[in-house]
PDB file of N, CA, C and O in Angstrom:
ATOM      1  N   MET A   1     -11.121  27.793  21.603  1.00  0.00           N
ATOM      2  CA  MET A   1     -12.045  26.796  22.019  1.00  0.00           C
ATOM      3  C   MET A   1     -11.878  25.509  21.261  1.00  0.00           C
ATOM      4  O   MET A   1     -11.619  25.460  20.058  1.00  0.00           O
ATOM      5  N   SER A   2     -12.048  24.457  22.061  1.00  0.00           N
ATOM      6  CA  SER A   2     -11.771  23.228  21.068  1.00  0.00           C
ATOM      7  C   SER A   2     -13.116  22.495  21.368  1.00  0.00           C
ATOM      8  O   SER A   2     -13.836  22.590  22.361  1.00  0.00           O
ATOM      9  N   LEU A   3     -13.278  21.647  20.108  1.00  0.00           N
ATOM     10  CA  LEU A   3     -14.439  20.950  20.195  1.00  0.00           C
ATOM     11  C   LEU A   3     -14.229  19.500  20.424  1.00  0.00           C
ATOM     12  O   LEU A   3     -13.129  19.083  20.062  1.00  0.00           O
ATOM     13  N   SER A   4     -14.963  18.731  20.895  1.00  0.00           N
ATOM     14  CA  SER A   4     -15.085  17.224  21.052  1.00  0.00           C
ATOM     15  C   SER A   4     -15.226  16.858  19.665  1.00  0.00           C
ATOM     16  O   SER A   4     -15.533  17.670  18.792  1.00  0.00           O
ATOM     17  N   ALA A   5     -14.969  15.447  19.431  1.00  0.00           N
ATOM     18  CA  ALA A   5     -15.277  15.000  18.193  1.00  0.00           C
ATOM     19  C   ALA A   5     -16.739  15.043  17.916  1.00  0.00           C
ATOM     20  O   ALA A   5     -17.163  15.357  16.804  1.00  0.00           O
ATOM     21  N   SER A   6     -17.441  14.761  18.820  1.00  0.00           N
ATOM     22  CA  SER A   6     -19.040  14.671  18.730  1.00  0.00           C
ATOM     23  C   SER A   6     -19.612  15.977  18.302  1.00  0.00           C
ATOM     24  O   SER A   6     -20.512  16.031  17.465  1.00  0.00           O
ATOM     25  N   GLU A   7     -19.014  17.199  18.960  1.00  0.00           N
ATOM     26  CA  GLU A   7     -19.282  18.386  18.734  1.00  0.00           C
ATOM     27  C   GLU A   7     -18.996  18.798  17.262  1.00  0.00           C
ATOM     28  O   GLU A   7     -19.836  19.364  16.562  1.00  0.00           O
ATOM     29  N   PHE A   8     -17.875  18.505  16.893  1.00  0.00           N
ATOM     30  CA  PHE A   8     -17.149  18.782  15.523  1.00  0.00           C
ATOM     31  C   PHE A   8     -17.997  18.128  14.512  1.00  0.00           C
ATOM     32  O   PHE A   8     -18.308  18.711  13.473  1.00  0.00           O
ATOM     33  N   TYR A   9     -18.393  16.887  14.801  1.00  0.00           N
ATOM     34  CA  TYR A   9     -19.288  16.122  13.938  1.00  0.00           C
ATOM     35  C   TYR A   9     -20.904  16.800  13.681  1.00  0.00           C
ATOM     36  O   TYR A   9     -21.503  16.869  12.608  1.00  0.00           O
ATOM     37  N   GLU A  10     -21.311  17.205  14.875  1.00  0.00           N
ATOM     38  CA  GLU A  10     -22.746  17.931  14.778  1.00  0.00           C
ATOM     39  C   GLU A  10     -22.456  19.375  14.103  1.00  0.00           C
ATOM     40  O   GLU A  10     -23.353  19.899  13.442  1.00  0.00           O
ATOM     41  N   ALA A  11     -21.252  19.994  14.261  1.00  0.00           N
ATOM     42  CA  ALA A  11     -21.203  21.053  13.614  1.00  0.00           C
ATOM     43  C   ALA A  11     -21.063  20.951  11.990  1.00  0.00           C
ATOM     44  O   ALA A  11     -21.605  21.695  11.173  1.00  0.00           O
ATOM     45  N   GLY A  12     -20.290  19.958  11.754  1.00  0.00           N
ATOM     46  CA  GLY A  12     -19.936  19.531  10.349  1.00  0.00           C
ATOM     47  C   GLY A  12     -21.258  19.028   9.595  1.00  0.00           C
ATOM     48  O   GLY A  12     -21.236  19.128   8.368  1.00  0.00           O
ATOM     49  N   MET A  13     -22.222  18.583  10.100  1.00  0.00           N
ATOM     50  CA  MET A  13     -23.291  18.149   9.840  1.00  0.00           C
ATOM     51  C   MET A  13     -24.396  19.211   9.329  1.00  0.00           C
ATOM     52  O   MET A  13     -25.348  18.997   8.579  1.00  0.00           O
ATOM     53  N   ASN A  14     -23.939  20.604  10.044  1.00  0.00           N
ATOM     54  CA  ASN A  14     -24.950  21.590   9.710  1.00  0.00           C
ATOM     55  C   ASN A  14     -24.341  22.543   8.552  1.00  0.00           C
ATOM     56  O   ASN A  14     -24.745  23.696   8.403  1.00  0.00           O
ATOM     57  N   LEU A  15     -23.352  21.971   7.758  1.00  0.00           N
ATOM     58  CA  LEU A  15     -22.558  22.638   6.646  1.00  0.00           C
ATOM     59  C   LEU A  15     -23.298  22.287   5.570  1.00  0.00           C
ATOM     60  O   LEU A  15     -23.995  21.284   5.722  1.00  0.00           O
ATOM     61  N   PRO A  16     -23.349  22.992   4.231  1.00  0.00           N
ATOM     62  CA  PRO A  16     -23.962  22.388   2.977  1.00  0.00           C
ATOM     63  C   PRO A  16     -23.091  21.243   2.727  1.00  0.00           C
ATOM     64  O   PRO A  16     -21.916  21.178   3.090  1.00  0.00           O
ATOM     65  N   PRO A  17     -23.900  20.105   1.917  1.00  0.00           N
ATOM     66  CA  PRO A  17     -23.095  19.054   1.232  1.00  0.00           C
ATOM     67  C   PRO A  17     -21.764  19.443   0.734  1.00  0.00           C
ATOM     68  O   PRO A  17     -20.786  18.814   1.138  1.00  0.00           O
ATOM     69  N   SER A  18     -21.639  20.300  -0.003  1.00  0.00           N
ATOM     70  CA  SER A  18     -20.342  20.510  -0.853  1.00  0.00           C
ATOM     71  C   SER A  18     -19.317  20.875   0.291  1.00  0.00           C
ATOM     72  O   SER A  18     -18.222  20.325   0.172  1.00  0.00           O
ATOM     73  N   ALA A  19     -19.455  21.569   1.197  1.00  0.00           N
ATOM     74  CA  ALA A  19     -18.464  21.966   2.221  1.00  0.00           C
ATOM     75  C   ALA A  19     -18.305  20.834   3.049  1.00  0.00           C
ATOM     76  O   ALA A  19     -17.174  20.733   3.523  1.00  0.00           O
ATOM     77  N   ARG A  20     -19.221  19.836   3.401  1.00  0.00           N
ATOM     78  CA  ARG A  20     -19.103  18.783   4.321  1.00  0.00           C
ATOM     79  C   ARG A  20     -17.942  17.838   3.513  1.00  0.00           C
ATOM     80  O   ARG A  20     -16.947  17.383   4.077  1.00  0.00           O
ATOM     81  N   LYS A  21     -18.242  17.652   2.201  1.00  0.00           N
ATOM     82  CA  LYS A  21     -17.358  16.771   1.400  1.00  0.00           C
ATOM     83  C   LYS A  21     -15.854  17.293   1.364  1.00  0.00           C
ATOM     84  O   LYS A  21     -14.918  16.526   1.589  1.00  0.00           O
ATOM     85  N   ASP A  22     -15.660  18.747   1.045  1.00  0.00           N
ATOM     86  CA  ASP A  22     -14.607  19.266   1.154  1.00  0.00           C
ATOM     87  C   ASP A  22     -13.774  19.155   2.438  1.00  0.00           C
ATOM     88  O   ASP A  22     -12.562  18.952   2.366  1.00  0.00           O
ATOM     89  N   VAL A  23     -14.503  19.305   3.786  1.00  0.00           N
ATOM     90  CA  VAL A  23     -13.874  19.035   5.035  1.00  0.00           C
ATOM     91  C   VAL A  23     -13.466  17.721   5.307  1.00  0.00           C
ATOM     92  O   VAL A  23     -12.418  17.515   5.920  1.00  0.00           O
ATOM     93  N   ALA A  24     -14.406  16.534   4.794  1.00  0.00           N
ATOM     94  CA  ALA A  24     -13.998  15.324   4.801  1.00  0.00           C
ATOM     95  C   ALA A  24     -12.897  14.810   3.891  1.00  0.00           C
ATOM     96  O   ALA A  24     -11.992  14.114   4.350  1.00  0.00           O
ATOM     97  N   LEU A  25     -12.950  15.084   2.831  1.00  0.00           N
ATOM     98  CA  LEU A  25     -11.773  15.070   2.015  1.00  0.00           C
ATOM     99  C   LEU A  25     -10.383  15.424   2.573  1.00  0.00           C
ATOM    100  O   LEU A  25      -9.438  14.639   2.637  1.00  0.00           O
ATOM    101  N   ARG A  26     -10.383  16.798   2.994  1.00  0.00           N
ATOM    102  CA  ARG A  26      -9.324  17.270   3.818  1.00  0.00           C
ATOM    103  C   ARG A  26      -8.863  16.428   5.002  1.00  0.00           C
ATOM    104  O   ARG A  26      -7.669  16.134   5.063  1.00  0.00           O
ATOM    105  N   LEU A  27      -9.588  16.072   5.816  1.00  0.00           N
ATOM    106  CA  LEU A  27      -9.285  15.340   6.876  1.00  0.00           C
ATOM    107  C   LEU A  27      -8.833  13.927   6.557  1.00  0.00           C
ATOM    108  O   LEU A  27      -7.923  13.465   7.245  1.00  0.00           O
ATOM    109  N   LEU A  28      -9.379  13.163   5.562  1.00  0.00           N
ATOM    110  CA  LEU A  28      -8.845  12.031   4.983  1.00  0.00           C
ATOM    111  C   LEU A  28      -7.660  12.371   4.518  1.00  0.00           C
ATOM    112  O   LEU A  28      -6.790  11.846   5.213  1.00  0.00           O
ATOM    113  N   GLU A  29      -7.160  13.103   3.535  1.00  0.00           N
ATOM    114  CA  GLU A  29      -5.928  13.502   3.058  1.00  0.00           C
ATOM    115  C   GLU A  29      -4.630  13.797   4.222  1.00  0.00           C
ATOM    116  O   GLU A  29      -3.419  13.650   4.059  1.00  0.00           O
ATOM    117  N   SER A  30      -5.328  14.228   5.337  1.00  0.00           N
ATOM    118  CA  SER A  30      -4.275  14.517   6.349  1.00  0.00           C
ATOM    119  C   SER A  30      -3.886  13.023   7.112  1.00  0.00           C
ATOM    120  O   SER A  30      -2.753  12.779   7.528  1.00  0.00           O
ATOM    121  N   LEU A  31      -4.838  12.241   7.196  1.00  0.00           N
ATOM    122  CA  LEU A  31      -4.632  10.743   7.585  1.00  0.00           C
ATOM    123  C   LEU A  31      -3.529  10.170   6.472  1.00  0.00           C
ATOM    124  O   LEU A  31      -2.403   9.802   6.805  1.00  0.00           O
ATOM    125  N   GLU A  32      -4.059  10.151   5.000  1.00  0.00           N
ATOM    126  CA  GLU A  32      -3.121   9.410   4.190  1.00  0.00           C
ATOM    127  C   GLU A  32      -1.808   9.879   4.141  1.00  0.00           C
ATOM    128  O   GLU A  32      -0.922   9.077   3.848  1.00  0.00           O
ATOM    129  N   VAL A  33      -1.507  11.144   4.399  1.00  0.00           N
ATOM    130  CA  VAL A  33      -0.039  11.559   4.528  1.00  0.00           C
ATOM    131  C   VAL A  33       0.569  10.941   5.607  1.00  0.00           C
ATOM    132  O   VAL A  33       1.557  10.235   5.404  1.00  0.00           O
ATOM    133  N   ALA A  34       0.074  11.120   6.866  1.00  0.00           N
ATOM    134  CA  ALA A  34       0.694  10.449   7.810  1.00  0.00           C
ATOM    135  C   ALA A  34       1.010   8.727   7.770  1.00  0.00           C
ATOM    136  O   ALA A  34       1.980   8.136   8.243  1.00  0.00           O
ATOM    137  N   ASP A  35       0.020   8.259   7.151  1.00  0.00           N
ATOM    138  CA  ASP A  35      -0.070   6.826   6.919  1.00  0.00           C
ATOM    139  C   ASP A  35       0.927   6.630   5.994  1.00  0.00           C
ATOM    140  O   ASP A  35       1.728   5.751   6.310  1.00  0.00           O
ATOM    141  N   GLN A  36       1.148   7.261   4.799  1.00  0.00           N
ATOM    142  CA  GLN A  36       2.174   7.366   3.609  1.00  0.00           C
ATOM    143  C   GLN A  36       3.488   7.288   4.232  1.00  0.00           C
ATOM    144  O   GLN A  36       4.296   6.419   3.905  1.00  0.00           O
ATOM    145  N   GLU A  37       3.732   8.187   5.136  1.00  0.00           N
ATOM    146  CA  GLU A  37       5.028   8.400   5.814  1.00  0.00           C
ATOM    147  C   GLU A  37       5.553   7.205   6.460  1.00  0.00           C
ATOM    148  O   GLU A  37       6.735   6.877   6.346  1.00  0.00           O
ATOM    149  N   SER A  38       4.579   6.456   7.229  1.00  0.00           N
ATOM    150  CA  SER A  38       5.007   5.234   7.957  1.00  0.00           C
ATOM    151  C   SER A  38       5.400   4.141   7.071  1.00  0.00           C
ATOM    152  O   SER A  38       6.350   3.380   7.254  1.00  0.00           O
ATOM    153  N   VAL A  39       4.506   4.136   6.009  1.00  0.00           N
ATOM    154  CA  VAL A  39       4.569   3.322   4.902  1.00  0.00           C
ATOM    155  C   VAL A  39       5.958   3.158   4.257  1.00  0.00           C
ATOM    156  O   VAL A  39       6.566   2.102   4.086  1.00  0.00           O
ATOM    157  N   ASP A  40       6.355   4.446   3.923  1.00  0.00           N
ATOM    158  CA  ASP A  40       7.443   4.716   3.249  1.00  0.00           C
ATOM    159  C   ASP A  40       8.690   4.297   4.108  1.00  0.00           C
ATOM    160  O   ASP A  40       9.702   3.797   3.618  1.00  0.00           O
ATOM    161  N   GLU A  41       8.519   4.538   5.343  1.00  0.00           N
ATOM    162  CA  GLU A  41       9.635   4.165   6.295  1.00  0.00           C
ATOM    163  C   GLU A  41       9.516   2.659   6.318  1.00  0.00           C
ATOM    164  O   GLU A  41      10.631   2.138   6.301  1.00  0.00           O
ATOM    165  N   ALA A  42       8.771   2.013   6.343  1.00  0.00           N
ATOM    166  CA  ALA A  42       8.646   0.410   6.359  1.00  0.00           C
ATOM    167  C   ALA A  42       9.347  -0.197   5.110  1.00  0.00           C
ATOM    168  O   ALA A  42      10.094  -1.176   5.126  1.00  0.00           O
ATOM    169  N   TRP A  43       8.967   0.578   3.968  1.00  0.00           N
ATOM    170  CA  TRP A  43       9.355   0.105   2.780  1.00  0.00           C
ATOM    171  C   TRP A  43      10.883   0.287   2.600  1.00  0.00           C
ATOM    172  O   TRP A  43      11.550  -0.571   2.022  1.00  0.00           O
ATOM    173  N   THR A  44      11.429   1.431   3.110  1.00  0.00           N
ATOM    174  CA  THR A  44      12.829   1.843   3.201  1.00  0.00           C
ATOM    175  C   THR A  44      13.483   0.568   3.936  1.00  0.00           C
ATOM    176  O   THR A  44      14.375  -0.109   3.424  1.00  0.00           O
ATOM    177  N   ALA A  45      12.964   0.349   5.110  1.00  0.00           N
ATOM    178  CA  ALA A  45      13.755  -0.548   6.077  1.00  0.00           C
ATOM    179  C   ALA A  45      13.785  -1.822   5.075  1.00  0.00           C
ATOM    180  O   ALA A  45      14.870  -2.188   4.623  1.00  0.00           O
ATOM    181  N   ALA A  46      12.618  -2.479   4.741  1.00  0.00           N
ATOM    182  CA  ALA A  46      12.538  -3.721   3.920  1.00  0.00           C
ATOM    183  C   ALA A  46      13.445  -3.763   2.810  1.00  0.00           C
ATOM    184  O   ALA A  46      14.108  -4.792   2.673  1.00  0.00           O
ATOM    185  N   ILE A  47      13.583  -2.861   2.028  1.00  0.00           N
ATOM    186  CA  ILE A  47      14.503  -2.725   0.958  1.00  0.00           C
ATOM    187  C   ILE A  47      15.733  -2.928   1.455  1.00  0.00           C
ATOM    188  O   ILE A  47      16.457  -3.792   0.961  1.00  0.00           O
ATOM    189  N   GLY A  48      16.196  -2.040   2.663  1.00  0.00           N
ATOM    190  CA  GLY A  48      17.707  -2.193   3.091  1.00  0.00           C
ATOM    191  C   GLY A  48      18.136  -3.572   3.263  1.00  0.00           C
ATOM    192  O   GLY A  48      19.147  -4.112   2.814  1.00  0.00           O
ATOM    193  N   SER A  49      16.993  -4.169   4.150  1.00  0.00           N
ATOM    194  CA  SER A  49      17.349  -5.313   4.630  1.00  0.00           C
ATOM    195  C   SER A  49      17.602  -6.480   3.419  1.00  0.00           C
ATOM    196  O   SER A  49      18.524  -7.293   3.361  1.00  0.00           O
ATOM    197  N   ARG A  50      16.656  -6.320   2.626  1.00  0.00           N
ATOM    198  CA  ARG A  50      16.886  -7.264   1.216  1.00  0.00           C
ATOM    199  C   ARG A  50      18.204  -6.924   0.688  1.00  0.00           C
ATOM    200  O   ARG A  50      19.058  -7.778   0.448  1.00  0.00           O
ATOM    201  N   ILE A  51      18.354  -5.739   0.519  1.00  0.00           N
ATOM    202  CA  ILE A  51      19.898  -5.585  -0.147  1.00  0.00           C
ATOM    203  C   ILE A  51      20.878  -6.108   0.703  1.00  0.00           C
ATOM    204  O   ILE A  51      21.690  -6.880   0.193  1.00  0.00           O
ATOM    205  N   ASP A  52      20.974  -5.837   1.939  1.00  0.00           N
ATOM    206  CA  ASP A  52      21.876  -6.556   2.800  1.00  0.00           C
ATOM    207  C   ASP A  52      22.044  -8.083   2.651  1.00  0.00           C
ATOM    208  O   ASP A  52      23.098  -8.719   2.657  1.00  0.00           O
ATOM    209  N   ASP A  53      20.789  -8.534   2.516  1.00  0.00           N
ATOM    210  CA  ASP A  53      20.763 -10.151   2.396  1.00  0.00           C
ATOM    211  C   ASP A  53      21.429 -10.540   1.023  1.00  0.00           C
ATOM    212  O   ASP A  53      22.186 -11.511   1.002  1.00  0.00           O
ATOM    213  N   VAL A  54      21.188  -9.852  -0.078  1.00  0.00           N
ATOM    214  CA  VAL A  54      21.699 -10.139  -1.529  1.00  0.00           C
ATOM    215  C   VAL A  54      23.193  -9.980  -1.279  1.00  0.00           C
ATOM    216  O   VAL A  54      24.007 -10.875  -1.508  1.00  0.00           O
ATOM    217  N   LEU A  55      23.534  -8.629  -0.733  1.00  0.00           N
ATOM    218  CA  LEU A  55      24.992  -8.441  -0.855  1.00  0.00           C
ATOM    219  C   LEU A  55      25.997  -9.464   0.141  1.00  0.00           C
ATOM    220  O   LEU A  55      27.181  -9.699  -0.103  1.00  0.00           O
ATOM    221  N   SER A  56      25.295  -9.953   1.201  1.00  0.00           N
ATOM    222  CA  SER A  56      25.933 -10.684   1.907  1.00  0.00           C
ATOM    223  C   SER A  56      26.188 -12.228   1.513  1.00  0.00           C
ATOM    224  O   SER A  56      27.073 -12.968   1.941  1.00  0.00           O
ATOM    225  N   GLY A  57      25.038 -12.544   0.461  1.00  0.00           N
ATOM    226  CA  GLY A  57      25.181 -13.833  -0.037  1.00  0.00           C
ATOM    227  C   GLY A  57      24.128 -14.827   0.687  1.00  0.00           C
ATOM    228  O   GLY A  57      23.912 -15.993   0.358  1.00  0.00           O
ATOM    229  N   LYS A  58      23.511 -14.100   1.759  1.00  0.00           N
ATOM    230  CA  LYS A  58      22.381 -14.678   2.555  1.00  0.00           C
ATOM    231  C   LYS A  58      21.272 -15.343   1.651  1.00  0.00           C
ATOM    232  O   LYS A  58      20.789 -16.463   1.819  1.00  0.00           O
ATOM    233  N   VAL A  59      20.997 -14.540   0.775  1.00  0.00           N
ATOM    234  CA  VAL A  59      20.012 -15.106  -0.378  1.00  0.00           C
ATOM    235  C   VAL A  59      20.582 -15.122  -1.691  1.00  0.00           C
ATOM    236  O   VAL A  59      21.386 -14.237  -1.985  1.00  0.00           O
ATOM    237  N   GLU A  60      20.275 -16.012  -2.526  1.00  0.00           N
ATOM    238  CA  GLU A  60      20.611 -16.020  -4.009  1.00  0.00           C
ATOM    239  C   GLU A  60      19.507 -15.552  -4.853  1.00  0.00           C
ATOM    240  O   GLU A  60      18.311 -15.756  -4.644  1.00  0.00           O
ATOM    241  N   THR A  61      20.045 -14.883  -5.858  1.00  0.00           N
ATOM    242  CA  THR A  61      19.034 -14.019  -6.635  1.00  0.00           C
ATOM    243  C   THR A  61      19.020 -15.221  -7.864  1.00  0.00           C
ATOM    244  O   THR A  61      19.862 -16.108  -8.010  1.00  0.00           O
ATOM    245  N   ILE A  62      17.786 -14.969  -8.707  1.00  0.00           N
ATOM    246  CA  ILE A  62      17.399 -15.681  -9.817  1.00  0.00           C
ATOM    247  C   ILE A  62      17.361 -14.916 -11.027  1.00  0.00           C
ATOM    248  O   ILE A  62      16.668 -13.899 -11.063  1.00  0.00           O
ATOM    249  N   PRO A  63      17.978 -15.258 -11.951  1.00  0.00           N
ATOM    250  CA  PRO A  63      18.156 -14.481 -13.210  1.00  0.00           C
ATOM    251  C   PRO A  63      16.542 -14.272 -13.686  1.00  0.00           C
ATOM    252  O   PRO A  63      15.766 -15.225 -13.613  1.00  0.00           O
ATOM    253  N   GLY A  64      16.168 -13.142 -14.107  1.00  0.00           N
ATOM    254  CA  GLY A  64      14.877 -12.688 -14.631  1.00  0.00           C
ATOM    255  C   GLY A  64      14.251 -13.800 -15.656  1.00  0.00           C
ATOM    256  O   GLY A  64      13.103 -14.243 -15.612  1.00  0.00           O
ATOM    257  N   GLU A  65      15.277 -14.144 -16.588  1.00  0.00           N
ATOM    258  CA  GLU A  65      14.699 -15.003 -17.582  1.00  0.00           C
ATOM    259  C   GLU A  65      14.205 -16.208 -16.935  1.00  0.00           C
ATOM    260  O   GLU A  65      13.128 -16.666 -17.315  1.00  0.00           O
ATOM    261  N   GLU A  66      14.876 -16.795 -15.977  1.00  0.00           N
ATOM    262  CA  GLU A  66      14.538 -17.997 -15.260  1.00  0.00           C
ATOM    263  C   GLU A  66      13.167 -17.860 -14.608  1.00  0.00           C
ATOM    264  O   GLU A  66      12.340 -18.745 -14.830  1.00  0.00           O
ATOM    265  N   VAL A  67      12.850 -16.831 -13.823  1.00  0.00           N
ATOM    266  CA  VAL A  67      11.639 -16.274 -13.253  1.00  0.00           C
ATOM    267  C   VAL A  67      10.697 -16.447 -14.173  1.00  0.00           C
ATOM    268  O   VAL A  67       9.757 -17.166 -13.836  1.00  0.00           O
ATOM    269  N   PHE A  68      10.682 -15.845 -15.579  1.00  0.00           N
ATOM    270  CA  PHE A  68       9.773 -15.581 -16.382  1.00  0.00           C
ATOM    271  C   PHE A  68       9.412 -17.019 -16.977  1.00  0.00           C
ATOM    272  O   PHE A  68       8.252 -17.337 -17.235  1.00  0.00           O
ATOM    273  N   ALA A  69      10.518 -17.864 -17.171  1.00  0.00           N
ATOM    274  CA  ALA A  69      10.257 -19.332 -17.766  1.00  0.00           C
ATOM    275  C   ALA A  69       9.527 -19.992 -16.699  1.00  0.00           C
ATOM    276  O   ALA A  69       8.580 -20.696 -17.052  1.00  0.00           O
ATOM    277  N   ARG A  70       9.785 -19.900 -15.469  1.00  0.00           N
ATOM    278  CA  ARG A  70       8.945 -20.571 -14.311  1.00  0.00           C
ATOM    279  C   ARG A  70       7.458 -19.988 -14.180  1.00  0.00           C
ATOM    280  O   ARG A  70       6.540 -20.716 -13.803  1.00  0.00           O
ATOM    281  N   ILE A  71       7.282 -18.767 -14.478  1.00  0.00           N
ATOM    282  CA  ILE A  71       5.850 -18.335 -14.624  1.00  0.00           C
ATOM    283  C   ILE A  71       5.167 -18.856 -15.945  1.00  0.00           C
ATOM    284  O   ILE A  71       4.019 -19.301 -15.955  1.00  0.00           O
ATOM    285  N   ASP A  72       5.856 -18.778 -16.898  1.00  0.00           N
ATOM    286  CA  ASP A  72       5.091 -19.355 -17.894  1.00  0.00           C
ATOM    287  C   ASP A  72       4.806 -20.919 -18.057  1.00  0.00           C
ATOM    288  O   ASP A  72       3.865 -21.429 -18.666  1.00  0.00           O
ATOM    289  N   ALA A  73       5.885 -21.590 -17.337  1.00  0.00           N
ATOM    290  CA  ALA A  73       5.562 -23.002 -16.999  1.00  0.00           C
ATOM    291  C   ALA A  73       4.152 -23.181 -16.143  1.00  0.00           C
ATOM    292  O   ALA A  73       3.328 -24.034 -16.472  1.00  0.00           O
ATOM    293  N   ARG A  74       3.983 -22.416 -15.171  1.00  0.00           N
ATOM    294  CA  ARG A  74       3.073 -22.353 -14.172  1.00  0.00           C
ATOM    295  C   ARG A  74       1.757 -22.095 -15.068  1.00  0.00           C
ATOM    296  O   ARG A  74       0.886 -22.963 -15.114  1.00  0.00           O
ATOM    297  N   LEU A  75       1.654 -21.102 -15.652  1.00  0.00           N
ATOM    298  CA  LEU A  75       0.459 -20.728 -16.484  1.00  0.00           C
ATOM    299  C   LEU A  75       0.223 -21.715 -17.378  1.00  0.00           C
ATOM    300  O   LEU A  75      -0.972 -21.975 -17.522  1.00  0.00           O
ATOM    301  N   ALA A  76       1.065 -22.411 -18.090  1.00  0.00           N
ATOM    302  CA  ALA A  76       0.855 -23.361 -18.989  1.00  0.00           C
ATOM    303  C   ALA A  76       0.274 -24.595 -18.602  1.00  0.00           C
ATOM    304  O   ALA A  76      -0.518 -25.258 -19.272  1.00  0.00           O
ATOM    305  N   ALA A  77       0.846 -24.933 -17.156  1.00  0.00           N
ATOM    306  CA  ALA A  77       0.185 -26.178 -16.591  1.00  0.00           C
ATOM    307  C   ALA A  77      -1.238 -25.828 -16.136  1.00  0.00           C
ATOM    308  O   ALA A  77      -2.113 -26.689 -16.227  1.00  0.00           O
ATOM    309  N   ARG A  78      -1.524 -24.571 -15.636  1.00  0.00           N
ATOM    310  CA  ARG A  78      -2.787 -24.160 -15.233  1.00  0.00           C
ATOM    311  C   ARG A  78      -3.828 -24.412 -16.336  1.00  0.00           C
ATOM    312  O   ARG A  78      -4.890 -25.019 -16.200  1.00  0.00           O
ATOM    313  N   GLU A  79      -3.342 -23.842 -17.455  1.00  0.00           N
ATOM    314  CA  GLU A  79      -4.387 -23.729 -18.746  1.00  0.00           C
ATOM    315  C   GLU A  79      -4.507 -25.204 -19.185  1.00  0.00           C
ATOM    316  O   GLU A  79      -5.575 -25.506 -19.717  1.00  0.00           O
ATOM    317  N   ALA A  80      -3.555 -26.186 -19.040  1.00  0.00           N
ATOM    318  CA  ALA A  80      -3.672 -27.529 -19.404  1.00  0.00           C
ATOM    319  C   ALA A  80      -4.481 -28.113 -18.796  1.00  0.00           C
ATOM    320  O   ALA A  80      -5.273 -28.856 -19.375  1.00  0.00           O
ATOM    321  N   ALA A  81      -4.504 -27.903 -17.220  1.00  0.00           N
ATOM    322  CA  ALA A  81      -5.444 -28.360 -16.330  1.00  0.00           C
ATOM    323  C   ALA A  81      -6.992 -28.047 -16.452  1.00  0.00           C
ATOM    324  O   ALA A  81      -7.864 -28.892 -16.251  1.00  0.00           O
ATOM    325  N   ARG A  82      -7.231 -26.720 -16.810  1.00  0.00           N
ATOM    326  CA  ARG A  82      -8.443 -26.403 -17.210  1.00  0.00           C
ATOM    327  C   ARG A  82      -8.958 -27.009 -18.474  1.00  0.00           C
ATOM    328  O   ARG A  82     -10.159 -27.253 -18.587  1.00  0.00           O
ATOM    329  N   ASN A  83      -8.142 -27.254 -19.391  1.00  0.00           N
ATOM    330  CA  ASN A  83      -8.662 -27.913 -20.604  1.00  0.00           C
ATOM    331  C   ASN A  83      -8.693 -29.310 -20.597  1.00  0.00           C
ATOM    332  O   ASN A  83      -9.069 -29.941 -21.585  1.00  0.00           O
ATOM    333  N   ALA A  84      -8.313 -29.861 -19.523  1.00  0.00           N
ATOM    334  CA  ALA A  84      -8.307 -31.439 -19.443  1.00  0.00           C
ATOM    335  C   ALA A  84      -9.742 -31.923 -19.194  1.00  0.00           C
ATOM    336  O   ALA A  84      -9.979 -33.126 -19.095  1.00  0.00           O
TER     337      ALA A  84
END
């Protein structure tokens, strides 16, 4: 026997609150696992593409020290603007 979504909801509403919570959490977790798999696949593809871009010379990397120096300069400029 298969319940429609509406019938399932109505049956669930007849459960005690603790059982409803357990069912709701288990249903949510089943969706999060499916969503996480597609997210992981998308990240894997994006990372692979970025690695290819770096290795092919399509993009140029910036040394970490320079990145942090730029960030520090931007933060200092914002702080100076706030205090002006």
